[in-house]
C-alpha positions, 0 to 999 in steps of 0.5 A, a space after each residue: 467164101 462167106 459173103 459180106 457187105 463191104 460198102 453200102 450207100 443210100 440211093 433214095 426211098 428204100 433203095 441201097 447201093 451195095 458192094 459185096 466182098 465178091 466185088 459184085 455190086 448194084 442197087 437193091 430196093 428193099 421196099 417190099 421186104 420192109 413193107 412185109 415185115 412187122 418187125 421192120 415197121 420203124 423202117 417204113 419211115 424213109 428218113 429212118 430207113 436211111 439211118 442204116 450202118 454196117 455192123 460187125 458182120 458186116 451187114 446192114 443194120 438199123 438203130 432199132 436192132 433190125 438187120 438183114 443177113 448178108 447172104 439174104 442181101 446177096 441173093 436178093 441182089 444177084 439172084 445167086 445163093 452164096 456157095 457156102 450156103 447148103 440147101 437141105 
């Protein structure tokens, strides 16, 4: 099964509640990821960070074009790699 985000809600700061199509859910703090990514500089403003939406994949995306792959979100939240992702 290809993992996708089925629901997402802003909690506070850089924390987002996510539910995946696997039915696994939880709160993920993306503060460290945002702070360490030069391409996410606009997201360092908490008000702008809260403007995410689910795109057509669906995964988290922001108006500036920044997005985070659903398999990355899944791994960060659950600590598990999606079954369909092969390790070379």
